[in-house]
N, C-alpha and C positions, 0 to 999 in steps of 0.2 A: 713559789714553793708550790708542791704538790701535794694533796693528801691521798693516801692509798686508804680506800674503804673497801668492804664486801660490796658485792652487788646488792644484797638485801637491804642493806643500810643505806646504799647511794640512792636505791629505787626510792624508799621511806624518805628518804630527805628531798629528794626532787618532787615527789607528788606533793609533800608539805609545802615546800616554797613555791612551786609553780601552780597549784591546783587549791589547796585548801586556806594556804594564808590570804588570798584575794577574797573567798569566799565568806571567811571569819572576819575580814575587815568591812564588807558588805553588811554582815550582820551588825557588827559594832555600830555603824554609821547609821542603820535603820533603827536600832535601838535606842540608842542617844539622841535621835532627832536630829542629824548632822544634815543641813541642808545647805550643799555645795554641788552643782552639777559638775565641776571640773574633778572634785574627788571621785565622784560615781564613775565618770566616764574613765579616768585611769585605771582605776581598779577592775573595772570591766574591759579595758585593753589589756591589762593585766592578767587577766584570768583567760582572754582568750588567745594570747600568745603563750602562755603556759600549756595550755592545752594543744598546741601547735609543737611548741619544743619538746613537750612531755612524749607526744606521740611520734615524733619524729626521732628522739633519743632513744626509745625504747621498741 
């Protein structure tokens, strides 16, 4: 199934999923005092890959 979105909405959606959501999750982990190295490593990896893919797709 393919979803047809306008370019503006597509860019905002991609920015949120690839860049902002990992930063929000890191903030939530810090504020709640969640101590698990795997959680932070995966979120930082997600953020880094999001930067790479967002830059490549735009």
